[in-house]
Wavefront OBJ file of the C-alpha trace (Angstrom):
o trace
v 0.000 0.000 0.000
v 2.847 2.369 0.776
v 4.308 1.711 -2.667
v 1.035 2.764 -4.288
v 0.940 6.014 -2.313
v 4.555 6.769 -3.238
v 3.742 6.064 -6.891
v 0.767 8.441 -6.827
v 2.899 11.153 -5.219
v 5.646 10.705 -7.809
v 3.100 10.701 -10.642
v 1.413 13.911 -9.450
v 4.843 15.543 -9.124
v 5.686 14.433 -12.670
v 2.422 15.870 -13.996
v 3.116 19.140 -12.176
v 6.598 19.414 -13.681
v 5.256 18.479 -17.125
v 2.495 21.109 -17.057
v 5.011 23.694 -15.828
v 7.292 22.820 -18.745
v 4.361 23.057 -21.166
v 3.535 26.506 -19.783
v 7.110 27.641 -20.372
v 6.995 26.384 -23.949
v 3.680 28.173 -24.549
v 5.068 31.460 -23.274
l 1 2 3 4 5 6 7 8 9 10 11 12 13 14 15 16 17 18 19 20 21 22 23 24 25 26 27
């Protein structure tokens, strides 16, 4: 169960970094 929570946290962090990168490319 802990592994799943860690995976979700890593995935949300990845999405955040990806959207931030997309925003930089758009600007």
